[in-house]
All heavy atoms as an XYZ file, in Angstrom:
707
protein
N     -14.305      3.914      4.986
C     -14.321      2.570      5.495
C     -13.485      2.419      6.778
O     -12.428      3.056      6.906
C     -13.726      1.665      4.336
C     -13.195      0.384      4.908
S     -12.199     -0.819      3.876
C     -11.949     -0.103      2.367
N     -13.919      1.575      7.589
C     -13.161      1.262      8.877
C     -12.377      0.032      8.751
O     -12.850     -1.011      8.233
C     -14.108      1.222      9.999
N     -11.144      0.083      9.133
C     -10.236     -1.016      9.138
C      -9.653     -1.130     10.556
O      -9.060     -0.241     11.053
C      -9.091     -0.895      8.138
C      -8.170     -2.127      8.188
C      -9.647     -0.813      6.727
N      -9.941     -2.280     11.194
C      -9.503     -2.500     12.561
C      -9.907     -1.320     13.466
O      -9.170     -0.898     14.276
C      -7.981     -2.628     12.654
C      -7.563     -3.910     11.991
O      -8.328     -4.926     11.888
N      -6.315     -3.977     11.553
N     -11.110     -0.859     13.278
C     -11.579      0.276     14.088
C     -11.053      1.648     13.740
O     -11.416      2.637     14.356
N     -10.221      1.734     12.665
C      -9.624      2.957     12.243
C     -10.318      3.369     10.940
O     -10.336      2.592      9.992
C      -8.152      2.834     12.049
O      -7.582      2.432     13.234
C      -7.544      4.184     11.649
N     -10.844      4.616     10.876
C     -11.545      5.071      9.680
C     -10.474      5.487      8.621
O      -9.557      6.183      8.972
C     -12.403      6.316     10.017
C     -13.281      6.718      8.863
C     -14.352      5.616      8.504
O     -14.772      4.849      9.390
O     -14.705      5.582      7.301
N     -10.572      4.850      7.430
C      -9.581      5.162      6.401
C     -10.354      5.501      5.169
O     -11.467      5.024      4.889
C      -8.613      4.070      6.087
C      -7.661      3.774      7.216
C      -9.402      2.770      5.731
N      -9.797      6.355      4.273
C     -10.432      6.774      3.032
C      -9.941      5.891      2.025
O      -8.766      5.718      1.769
C     -10.079      8.230      2.803
C     -10.772      8.797      1.578
O     -11.479      8.062      0.919
N     -10.543     10.068      1.335
N     -10.866      5.310      1.185
C     -10.530      4.386      0.107
C     -10.083      5.027     -1.153
O      -9.816      4.335     -2.164
N      -9.895      6.372     -1.178
C      -9.380      7.011     -2.417
C      -8.586      8.254     -2.114
O      -8.724      8.723     -0.949
C     -10.648      7.387     -3.302
O     -11.362      8.372     -2.675
N      -7.820      8.706     -3.004
C      -7.098      9.971     -2.802
C      -7.906     11.049     -3.446
O      -8.926     10.806     -4.054
C      -5.617      9.848     -3.471
C      -4.774      8.824     -2.714
C      -5.753      9.489     -4.943
N      -7.416     12.263     -3.376
C      -8.174     13.426     -3.768
C      -8.649     13.316     -5.224
O      -9.684     13.862     -5.598
C      -7.300     14.724     -3.642
O      -6.133     14.607     -4.394
N      -7.883     12.600     -6.089
C      -8.347     12.480     -7.488
C      -9.460     11.455     -7.723
O      -9.851     11.179     -8.797
N      -9.846     10.743     -6.664
C     -10.824      9.692     -6.763
C     -10.314      8.376     -7.239
O     -11.023      7.463     -7.506
N      -8.973      8.151     -7.211
C      -8.371      6.915     -7.618
C      -8.603      5.885     -6.486
O      -8.152      6.152     -5.373
C      -6.815      7.126     -7.860
O      -6.680      8.133     -8.842
C      -6.273      5.857     -8.365
N      -9.195      4.778     -6.767
C      -9.346      3.776     -5.781
C      -8.024      3.182     -5.395
O      -7.113      2.980     -6.164
C     -10.302      2.709     -6.360
C     -10.270      2.977     -7.816
C      -9.783      4.426     -8.030
N      -7.807      2.912     -4.070
C      -6.591      2.325     -3.613
C      -6.912      0.834     -3.228
O      -7.560      0.640     -2.265
C      -6.064      3.075     -2.399
C      -5.670      4.480     -2.752
C      -4.544      4.457     -3.754
N      -4.016      5.849     -3.904
C      -3.051      6.101     -4.747
N      -2.464      5.157     -5.399
N      -2.601      7.308     -4.823
N      -6.469     -0.177     -3.994
C      -6.859     -1.570     -3.749
C      -6.459     -2.054     -2.347
O      -7.144     -2.921     -1.823
C      -6.137     -2.298     -4.867
C      -5.155     -1.395     -5.441
C      -5.575     -0.039     -5.121
N      -5.403     -1.575     -1.749
C      -4.990     -2.018     -0.457
C      -5.974     -1.564      0.640
O      -5.919     -1.951      1.786
C      -3.544     -1.682     -0.154
C      -3.360     -0.230     -0.082
C      -3.494      0.655      1.087
C      -2.912      0.676     -1.092
N      -3.217      1.874      0.700
C      -2.869      1.941     -0.623
C      -2.580      0.393     -2.467
C      -2.468      3.026     -1.367
C      -2.220      1.479     -3.194
C      -2.145      2.737     -2.691
N      -6.850     -0.580      0.324
C      -7.851     -0.070      1.325
C      -9.246     -0.570      1.084
O     -10.058     -0.288      1.806
C      -7.828      1.454      1.307
C      -6.490      2.160      1.681
C      -6.672      3.692      1.553
C      -6.118      1.828      3.119
N      -9.400     -1.324     -0.015
C     -10.756     -1.756     -0.317
C     -11.030     -3.047      0.515
O     -10.129     -3.769      0.805
C     -10.859     -2.051     -1.757
C     -10.757     -0.837     -2.596
C     -10.795     -1.132     -4.203
O     -10.726     -2.308     -4.518
N     -10.918     -0.120     -4.915
N     -12.256     -3.299      0.828
C     -12.678     -4.406      1.623
C     -12.382     -5.696      0.862
O     -12.752     -5.815     -0.353
C     -14.167     -4.278      1.949
C     -14.675     -5.445      2.829
N     -14.207     -5.641      4.079
C     -15.532     -6.512      2.495
C     -14.775     -6.718      4.624
N     -15.555     -7.197      3.687
N     -11.678     -6.638      1.482
C     -11.334     -7.866      0.807
C     -12.400     -8.935      0.851
O     -12.385     -9.765      0.058
C     -10.033     -8.397      1.387
C      -8.927     -7.383      1.244
C      -7.579     -7.853      1.774
N      -7.757     -8.303      3.174
C      -6.897     -8.940      3.889
N      -5.707     -9.295      3.280
N      -7.054     -9.330      5.156
N     -13.255     -8.892      1.858
C     -14.392     -9.792      1.897
C     -14.086    -11.155      2.564
O     -15.025    -11.832      2.953
N     -12.850    -11.608      2.568
C     -12.532    -12.883      3.098
C     -11.290    -12.774      4.000
O     -10.491    -11.854      3.861
C     -12.267    -13.966      2.036
C     -13.533    -14.216      1.166
C     -11.123    -13.572      1.159
N     -11.122    -13.734      4.893
C      -9.930    -13.738      5.736
C      -9.915    -12.673      6.831
O     -10.917    -12.100      7.136
N      -8.758    -12.540      7.354
C      -8.599    -11.563      8.507
C      -8.524    -10.178      7.931
O      -8.059     -9.940      6.859
C      -7.291    -11.864      9.242
C      -7.427    -13.193     10.045
C      -6.112    -13.465     10.783
N      -5.282    -14.141      9.757
C      -4.049    -14.596     10.114
N      -3.564    -14.312     11.187
N      -3.367    -15.185      9.239
N      -8.798     -9.155      8.822
C      -8.726     -7.766      8.402
C      -7.248     -7.482      8.196
O      -6.347     -7.990      8.875
C      -9.267     -6.977      9.544
C      -9.849     -7.913     10.454
C      -9.390     -9.355     10.152
N      -6.924     -6.561      7.259
C      -5.570     -6.129      6.973
C      -5.034     -5.312      8.175
O      -5.641     -4.452      8.649
C      -5.522     -5.232      5.683
O      -4.276     -4.717      5.510
N      -3.859     -5.656      8.553
C      -3.165     -4.925      9.597
C      -2.395     -3.707      8.988
O      -2.056     -2.790      9.705
C      -2.170     -5.772     10.412
O      -1.167     -6.353      9.509
C      -2.934     -6.840     11.183
N      -2.092     -3.759      7.722
C      -1.262     -2.771      7.060
C      -2.023     -1.643      6.432
O      -1.550     -0.517      6.266
C      -0.240     -3.439      6.033
C      -0.894     -3.906      4.852
C       0.892     -2.533      5.727
N      -3.269     -1.929      6.101
C      -4.139     -0.923      5.384
C      -4.167      0.426      6.060
O      -4.116      1.479      5.459
C      -5.541     -1.475      5.070
N      -4.376      0.483      7.341
C      -4.439      1.812      8.045
C      -3.157      2.605      7.935
O      -3.192      3.832      8.112
C      -4.739      1.470      9.536
C      -5.372      0.134      9.478
C      -4.669     -0.630      8.333
N      -2.065      1.967      7.658
C      -0.734      2.595      7.542
C      -0.390      2.984      6.160
O       0.646      3.648      5.878
C       0.326      1.733      8.132
C       0.187      1.516      9.639
C      -0.615      0.437     10.132
C       0.743      2.360     10.573
C      -0.814      0.214     11.513
C       0.497      2.155     11.903
C      -0.216      1.110     12.389
N      -1.160      2.553      5.171
C      -0.846      2.794      3.806
C      -0.687      4.237      3.463
O       0.258      4.559      2.657
C      -1.932      2.093      2.832
N      -1.536      5.107      3.841
C      -1.333      6.574      3.479
C      -0.049      7.108      4.048
O       0.657      7.883      3.363
C      -2.545      7.312      4.120
C      -3.573      6.259      4.276
C      -2.840      4.954      4.530
N       0.349      6.735      5.207
C       1.629      7.217      5.829
C       2.812      6.652      5.037
O       3.749      7.329      4.701
C       1.702      6.834      7.271
C       3.076      7.237      7.956
C       3.206      8.786      7.922
O       2.428      9.478      8.489
N       4.299      9.271      7.277
N       2.722      5.358      4.727
C       3.811      4.744      3.957
C       3.962      5.358      2.587
O       5.023      5.567      2.119
C       3.605      3.249      3.948
C       3.729      2.554      5.371
C       4.598      2.521      2.991
C       3.304      1.191      5.481
N       2.835      5.532      1.937
C       2.825      6.208      0.681
C       3.502      7.538      0.727
O       4.280      7.938     -0.172
C       1.427      6.310      0.111
C       1.287      6.862     -1.314
C      -0.135      6.791     -1.804
O      -1.087      6.852     -1.059
O      -0.250      6.677     -3.061
N       3.191      8.361      1.721
C       3.864      9.605      2.001
C       5.372      9.531      2.178
O       6.150     10.280      1.533
C       3.207     10.407      3.136
N       5.806      8.540      2.919
C       7.250      8.358      3.127
C       7.899      8.072      1.832
O       9.026      8.495      1.560
C       7.541      7.230      4.137
C       7.120      7.494      5.547
C       7.040      8.689      6.132
C       6.706      6.535      6.563
N       6.664      8.581      7.450
C       6.476      7.232      7.768
C       6.571      5.159      6.549
C       6.075      6.596      8.960
C       6.227      4.521      7.684
C       5.996      5.262      8.901
N       7.275      7.182      1.056
C       7.939      6.791     -0.275
C       7.956      7.925     -1.255
O       8.835      8.040     -2.112
C       7.216      5.558     -0.786
C       7.458      4.277     -0.016
C       6.527      3.208     -0.591
C       8.869      3.838      0.024
N       6.892      8.810     -1.127
C       6.928     10.046     -2.036
C       8.101     10.895     -1.654
O       8.760     11.518     -2.511
C       5.591     10.759     -1.929
C       4.773     10.701     -3.132
C       3.587     11.659     -3.090
N       2.983     11.895     -1.773
C       1.969     11.254     -1.299
N       1.329     10.419     -2.023
N       1.498     11.530     -0.154
N       8.313     11.145     -0.270
C       9.376     11.948      0.185
C      10.712     11.418     -0.097
O      11.682     12.184     -0.434
C       9.207     12.143      1.694
C       7.998     12.901      2.103
C       7.686     12.841      3.642
O       8.488     12.256      4.369
O       6.641     13.271      4.023
N      10.860     10.120      0.055
C      12.172      9.448     -0.056
C      11.957      8.172     -0.942
O      11.837      7.084     -0.314
C      12.771      9.035      1.252
O      12.675     10.261      2.168
C      14.170      8.618      1.168
N      11.876      8.246     -2.270
C      11.690      7.055     -3.043
C      12.676      5.915     -2.869
O      12.264      4.750     -3.007
C      11.710      7.643     -4.551
C      11.475      9.126     -4.390
C      12.099      9.467     -3.028
N      13.844      6.157     -2.464
C      14.864      5.085     -2.316
C      14.790      4.468     -0.866
O      15.701      3.686     -0.601
C      16.277      5.683     -2.571
N      13.906      4.875     -0.076
C      13.796      4.309      1.250
C      13.583      2.844      1.151
O      12.750      2.293      0.448
C      12.486      4.924      1.901
C      12.354      4.739      3.415
C      13.497      5.462      4.147
C      11.021      5.343      3.912
N      14.398      2.098      1.922
C      14.431      0.574      1.907
C      13.216      0.022      2.607
O      12.604      0.763      3.483
C      15.689      0.088      2.573
O      15.634      0.216      4.013
N      12.815     -1.099      2.258
C      11.678     -1.789      2.952
C      11.937     -1.889      4.379
O      10.973     -1.752      5.244
N      13.139     -2.260      4.793
C      13.503     -2.365      6.165
C      13.319     -1.003      6.926
O      12.872     -1.031      8.052
C      14.941     -2.917      6.372
N      13.677      0.091      6.278
C      13.491      1.436      6.891
C      11.922      1.750      7.061
O      11.522      2.299      8.013
C      14.197      2.441      6.116
C      15.673      2.439      6.376
O      16.111      1.949      7.497
O      16.446      2.921      5.573
N      11.214      1.326      6.024
C       9.732      1.610      6.099
C       9.192      0.725      7.262
O       8.417      1.325      8.099
C       9.052      1.130      4.762
C       7.535      1.184      4.924
C       9.475      2.084      3.663
N       9.594     -0.491      7.393
C       9.162     -1.315      8.520
C       9.506     -0.680      9.797
O       8.692     -0.649     10.731
C       9.743     -2.741      8.344
C       9.332     -3.685      9.515
C       7.904     -3.867      9.633
C      10.076     -5.018      9.321
N      10.712     -0.201      9.933
C      11.183      0.360     11.214
C      10.328      1.568     11.593
O       9.821      1.733     12.637
C      12.663      0.830     11.142
C      13.135      1.424     12.400
C      14.604      2.036     12.199
N      14.806      2.823     10.976
C      14.370      4.116     10.931
N      13.786      4.688     11.945
N      14.580      4.732      9.836
N      10.133      2.477     10.550
C       9.290      3.689     10.765
C       7.848      3.285     11.088
O       7.276      3.865     12.015
C       9.222      4.579      9.481
C      10.520      5.328      9.315
C      10.327      6.211      8.028
N      11.541      6.875      7.728
C      11.511      7.908      6.828
N      10.405      8.326      6.280
N      12.680      8.492      6.564
N       7.326      2.281     10.374
C       5.898      1.864     10.743
C       5.804      1.327     12.094
O       4.856      1.577     12.810
C       5.499      0.871      9.635
N       6.809      0.550     12.504
C       6.737     -0.006     13.967
C       6.861      1.198     14.962
O       6.165      1.101     16.035
C       7.812     -0.929     14.137
C       7.530     -2.268     13.266
C       7.682     -3.514     14.072
N       7.080     -4.589     13.410
C       7.733     -5.636     12.845
N       9.083     -5.637     12.958
N       7.126     -6.634     12.300
N       7.591      2.219     14.587
C       7.733      3.349     15.560
C       6.405      4.117     15.712
O       6.178      4.702     16.745
C       8.738      4.382     15.014
C      10.222      3.882     15.169
C      11.273      4.768     14.515
O      10.887      5.741     13.858
O      12.418      4.385     14.642
N       5.503      4.049     14.688
C       4.210      4.684     14.788
C       3.035      3.807     15.121
O       1.867      4.080     15.003
C       3.811      5.469     13.493
C       4.875      6.697     13.288
C       3.750      4.665     12.280
N       3.401      2.488     15.583
C       2.394      1.575     15.995
C       2.074      0.369     15.225
O       1.228     -0.405     15.608
N       2.704      0.216     14.054
C       2.362     -0.999     13.233
C       2.861     -2.248     14.013
O       4.014     -2.326     14.444
C       3.080     -0.902     11.909
C       2.878     -2.165     11.028
C       1.623     -2.448     10.403
C       3.945     -2.985     10.702
C       1.441     -3.439      9.683
C       3.739     -4.078      9.947
C       2.484     -4.424      9.437
O       2.310     -5.439      8.530
N       1.963     -3.245     14.079
C       2.252     -4.460     14.861
C       2.184     -5.688     13.920
O       2.288     -6.798     14.384
C       1.367     -4.714     16.057
C       1.637     -3.575     17.051
C       0.678     -3.677     18.279
O      -0.291     -4.390     18.274
N       0.978     -2.980     19.351
N       1.857     -5.454     12.635
C       1.663     -6.618     11.784
C       3.029     -7.087     11.313
O       4.098     -6.746     11.665
N       2.929     -8.109     10.392
C       4.090     -8.802      9.871
C       4.870     -8.025      8.781
O       4.295     -7.094      8.174
N       6.108     -8.437      8.648
C       6.991     -7.643      7.639
C       6.553     -8.079      6.214
O       6.585     -7.236      5.299
C       8.419     -7.881      7.841
C       8.858     -9.396      7.719
C      10.370     -9.427      8.054
C      10.872    -10.858      7.911
N      12.212    -11.030      8.324
N       6.128     -9.287      5.945
C       5.726     -9.713      4.557
C       4.577     -8.777      4.057
O       4.600     -8.391      2.925
C       5.335    -11.168      4.592
O       6.446    -11.968      4.861
N       3.529     -8.604      4.898
C       2.440     -7.786      4.433
C       2.831     -6.382      4.083
O       2.481     -5.732      3.151
C       1.305     -7.755      5.496
N       3.743     -5.917      5.007
C       4.201     -4.516      4.773
C       5.084     -4.412      3.522
O       4.945     -3.438      2.732
C       4.984     -4.024      5.964
C       5.339     -2.543      5.913
C       4.940     -1.777      7.206
C       6.866     -2.378      5.660
N       5.974     -5.401      3.333
C       6.835     -5.358      2.141
C       6.044     -5.514      0.885
O       6.323     -4.887     -0.120
C       7.885     -6.504      2.188
C       8.939     -6.258      3.221
C       9.743     -7.313      3.690
C       9.260     -5.020      3.811
C      10.734     -7.228      4.650
C      10.203     -4.920      4.787
C      10.972     -6.004      5.149
O      11.955     -5.821      6.057
N       4.945     -6.239      0.927
C       4.019     -6.398     -0.235
C       3.320     -5.098     -0.553
O       3.273     -4.679     -1.692
C       3.004     -7.494      0.050
C       1.930     -7.563     -1.093
C       2.540     -8.015     -2.407
O       3.639     -8.542     -2.471
O       1.809     -7.753     -3.494
N       2.918     -4.387      0.475
C       2.337     -3.012      0.288
C       3.376     -2.091     -0.334
O       3.077     -1.336     -1.307
C       1.840     -2.469      1.613
C       1.285     -0.984      1.488
C       0.163     -0.853      0.623
C       1.027     -0.454      2.886
N       4.603     -2.078      0.186
C       5.634     -1.232     -0.336
C       5.916     -1.581     -1.803
O       6.044     -0.698     -2.645
C       6.949     -1.343      0.507
C       8.129     -0.737     -0.261
C       6.737     -0.752      1.833
N       5.927     -2.893     -2.230
C       6.118     -3.271     -3.559
C       5.048     -2.732     -4.445
O       5.334     -2.154     -5.497
C       6.155     -4.783     -3.676
C       6.473     -5.332     -5.052
C       6.241     -6.809     -5.184
N       4.888     -7.176     -5.091
C       3.955     -7.051     -6.034
N       4.286     -6.565     -7.122
N       2.739     -7.460     -5.853
N       3.781     -2.815     -3.990
C       2.645     -2.340     -4.797
C       2.686     -0.776     -4.897
O       2.305     -0.262     -5.974
C       1.292     -2.770     -4.224
C       1.031     -4.217     -4.461
C      -0.368     -4.665     -3.969
N      -0.209     -4.762     -2.540
C      -1.207     -4.818     -1.663
N      -2.445     -4.653     -2.114
N      -1.057     -4.946     -0.414
N       3.076     -0.088     -3.898
C       3.201      1.358     -3.899
C       4.238      1.824     -4.879
O       4.110      2.873     -5.464
C       3.383      1.924     -2.566
C       2.211      1.849     -1.582
C       2.614      2.244     -0.172
C       1.064      2.721     -2.042
N       5.302      1.035     -4.961
C       6.435      1.428     -5.878
C       6.145      1.073     -7.283
O       6.811      1.577     -8.195
C       7.729      0.765     -5.379
C       8.287      1.385     -4.156
C       9.597      0.817     -3.849
N      10.195      1.567     -2.771
C      11.016      1.087     -1.838
N      11.294     -0.176     -1.844
N      11.522      1.872     -0.928
N       5.274      0.222     -7.544
C       4.929     -0.317     -8.912
C       4.385      0.908     -9.735
O       3.428      1.485     -9.292
C       3.931     -1.349     -8.888
C       3.745     -2.021    -10.202
S       2.385     -3.344    -10.193
C       2.867     -4.360     -8.813
N       5.011      1.254    -10.803
C       4.440      2.272    -11.693
C       3.027      1.958    -12.089
O       2.653      0.854    -12.335
C       5.311      2.307    -12.932
C       6.560      1.556    -12.579
C       6.133      0.628    -11.406
N       2.168      3.046    -12.247
C       0.754      2.814    -12.566
C       0.648      2.076    -13.918
O      -0.208      1.181    -14.002
C       0.112      4.176    -12.688
C      -1.442      4.134    -12.926
C      -2.140      3.408    -11.801
C      -1.929      5.527    -13.024
N       1.438      2.350    -14.839
C       1.360      1.694    -16.180
C       1.701      0.183    -16.016
O       0.999     -0.627    -16.664
C       2.332      2.299    -17.191
O       3.624      2.147    -16.753
N       2.582     -0.253    -15.141
C       2.907     -1.622    -14.904
C       1.694     -2.360    -14.290
O       1.429     -3.560    -14.549
C       4.168     -1.800    -14.127
N       0.985     -1.650    -13.373
C      -0.092     -2.354    -12.665
C      -1.310     -2.537    -13.513
O      -2.169     -3.332    -13.189
C      -0.485     -1.553    -11.410
O      -1.068     -0.285    -11.824
N      -1.382     -1.880    -14.732
C      -2.487     -2.040    -15.634
C      -2.078     -2.655    -16.950
O      -2.762     -2.574    -17.899
C      -3.113     -0.690    -15.927
C      -3.816     -0.104    -14.690
N      -4.850     -0.635    -14.131
C      -3.402      0.947    -13.930
C      -5.237      0.082    -13.039
N      -4.383      1.041    -12.938
N      -0.870     -3.225    -16.994
C      -0.442     -3.833    -18.272
C      -1.139     -5.131    -18.526
O      -1.819     -5.698    -17.670
C       1.108     -4.102    -18.206
O       1.371     -5.168    -17.398
N      -0.923     -5.767    -19.656
C      -1.611     -6.900    -20.069
C      -0.794     -8.170    -19.642
O      -1.132     -9.276    -20.023
C      -1.759     -6.958    -21.563
C      -0.520     -6.892    -22.293
O       0.580     -6.919    -21.732
N      -0.487     -6.941    -23.632
N       0.207     -8.030    -18.774
C       0.938     -9.123    -18.308
C       2.250     -9.460    -19.208
O       2.955    -10.353    -18.861
N       2.400     -8.689    -20.255
C       3.500     -8.909    -21.161
C       4.680     -7.954    -20.833
O       5.720     -8.062    -21.442
C       3.176     -8.791    -22.619
C       2.192     -9.780    -23.103
N       2.519    -11.110    -23.227
C       0.943     -9.675    -23.440
C       1.434    -11.803    -23.687
N       0.382    -10.965    -23.729
N       4.414     -7.133    -19.865
C       5.549     -6.263    -19.396
C       5.732     -4.996    -20.271
O       6.513     -4.137    -19.880
N       5.109     -4.893    -21.417
C       5.292     -3.775    -22.269
C       4.329     -2.622    -21.999
O       4.536     -1.572    -22.453
C       5.379     -4.181    -23.747
C       4.096     -4.813    -24.249
O       3.070     -4.833    -23.541
N       4.216     -5.391    -25.443
N       3.142     -3.023    -21.367
C       2.153     -1.952    -21.009
C       1.374     -1.338    -22.178
O       0.577     -0.460    -21.994
N       1.566     -1.834    -23.337
C       0.875     -1.264    -24.529
C      -0.324     -2.065    -24.994
O      -0.918     -1.753    -25.966
C       1.801     -0.972    -25.695
C       2.406     -2.191    -26.305
O       2.011     -3.261    -26.011
N       3.261     -2.024    -27.284
N      -0.590     -3.163    -24.381
C      -1.722     -3.948    -24.661
C      -1.562     -4.866    -25.882
O      -2.482     -5.534    -26.396
N      -0.323     -4.939    -26.463
C      -0.101     -5.733    -27.645
C       0.382     -7.085    -27.287
O       0.985     -7.376    -26.299
C       0.902     -5.035    -28.572
């Protein structure tokens, strides 16, 4: 899929869809989506990296979008998989 003229892959090697890379269909194109793979790698390397440090690094490699969009992406990337698929009760067991 192309985002802002940049070709990005909507899944990782395991075939897991990445919602921040999927076409949203409405509104403006995402400015943060092309940077998601790099940000994900930074957070894998340094899980305790602050949002401000992620923003600084992203700006160093050309990110020109807003900090709120980037911080939201960082929040979603840090969210454990089980929490993102829970039933909303916070226990993740569907009860």
